Structure formats: structure tokens, C-alpha cells
Steps between C-alpha positions, in 0.01 A plus 500: 500500500458163342767245569723364234375189319583197703607705799240359740572135409874572539429648842306195600788272399747708699263488802462124468884456501554730793510207736817359337845584633802561278741213503866522597621209292401559139611169356291251696173366367430347841497844667239624252286193569532546878419868486196468268370204708554693824305801367214282380475296821525809719212657305713776350399374153129428483346215304440606138771763502688532168875459514645634175848356445661837425355670805588202719861501380535874557340483851727219611809628326567186300507406132189399306638144424546446877139615559379273213668197662352589839154536349520156340578347841218686679251401233599138564428557865158644398575823688496689166294438193606586141270520201565600138413871441407543864842481662595386847273541800500402867289182529168500673466158665141368485363344822513145360872539431556629850310207641708260290814638661349449845420135408861440390627671813277285719653179358862618517478676840319202653790278394757757620337544839457126555865453427586771748274341761664162445849636574420795724763605748689800635615606151149502356361677805771768484441561126124533541536732796737717294247506215220592745710781659575628152127503417403669827758779451379552145135526599600746779647738246158544336674486164306273263802431278717396796223283641443337164867409465512353853178303432659345186823423692303312768352264241834463318645386834256203497638375167858557623445309825335201323841359426384400150718645224218466245259702724767768535542508124121512447483804731725695257263398219171592668617788710380772261154342487491458877612866520199607299254313720661640818482850344131456426405375849722757669300773327213409731612713790264340753711187487829672585417548866467119545797410283746454780267305737389275211857415408597447863217247539599334171863467618390355838304223329794438268739458794265310735210345304456157341534447128120519459488823704776650286316416180180655634693809611632553146151455355355745751782754458473510120124478517495848653674629188255318275211657690658847456526451125134396486397807703698725268329341197159549660590863577590566141174343381300715742680813384431418137132439582475837677648662187236322292751259345408143580734197441389255229269227607 
């Protein structure tokens, strides 16, 4: 029997929103932002997925005006895109945008880490050890979402330990973009096995190395992520070529 008109598209929308959890507090725009962001960064909402306002409000159990306000904020963060007559979709970050985020991270995290190295002591060592233990436990669970969250917390710790209020404030501004880059690189499963050892080595340099060694460690650490993005881009190009669809010259 033929399906009702629009039934398949409606089913696809419901499937796309299945990764979202109903909210307990129905009056808070921030909770909508956090939940939509979480679902996107965890991979529950794929790039390009449509997010109709009505369906989103119903799924989360909040009003449409609340959803509308949340969407405006997420569009500003470039996590969502909104076009006339096309609606709201989950953003697909191009490689050059991802690499831009890595470049900004490199500058900010180099400064943060050099500040930590200049004032390192028992408190800094204790905080970094706690962040490493958190990451190791997360990786041991085998849960990609848990690992991703711990990975992000480790890097947030660097900004917090810098002692610079502006850097701490900047972390809250760029966290969503950093989140996206970490999500992308964490999708390459081959890198997860080395995640703990890589971060342990990074922390050792941070606590024992010279300023120059710390700067080089940041560059090397983030360079691995940049290499993964480039490998993913190459992989996509190869897949398109195999399908007979070549990228423009």
C-alpha cells in the first residue's frame, strides 16, 4: 500500500530527531541550546539534517518561541544554518573552517600552556592529573560520547589553569567550535587508542619542559588533529572519485 503523501519525509524528520532527549525544564532557552548542541556534537544529529521548529519543539517538550531563540543562538555559533525557504539544518563544517579553528586553538592554547608552565606547581600538577584520570576512565568505557566529553574537559582545563581571566572567557566563546573539531577528529577511531598516552606525554612536557618545549608540544599535539582532518578530506575525495564524482579542479 502506498504511503500517505509526505509520510516518508515526516518519518525521516522523526528519525533525525530521535537522538534528542525530552527536557525537564520547559522554560529555559539555555537547556534547548545545550541539548541540541550535545546531540550534534555527539553525532546524534548528522550534518545536513533538517530541524523543523515545530518538530524540535515537540521532541524537546518546549514552546516554539523558546526553540526559535535557541536556534538564533546556535546559528550564531555556526552549529546550525538557516536559509529562507530551506529552513534550519545542522551545519557541515568545511575543512578550511575546521583548520581555522585549529589555528586559533594553537595560538590560544600555546599562551595558556606557557602561562601554566611559568607558574606550575602542586596545584597545576594535581589538576592535570585529575583531567588525565578522567580521560583514561572515559576511554576505558569504550563509549565515544563519554570519551569526547572528557577530551573536551581536558582542553578546557588548560584555559582554566592559565590564570588569565580573558582566556577563560574566550574558552566559553570558542568551546562550541573546539567541540566540533574534537568531534571530527574523535570520529577517526584509530586515534582513540593513543589518546591517553598522547595526552600524558603532553602533560609531562607541560609540567617539566621549557617554554620552547611547551610551545612545540602544543604545535605537535594539535598538528595530529590537523593531519586527521586532512586524511578525512582525502578519504572523501577518494570515495567521490570511486563513485565517478570528481571534485572541481
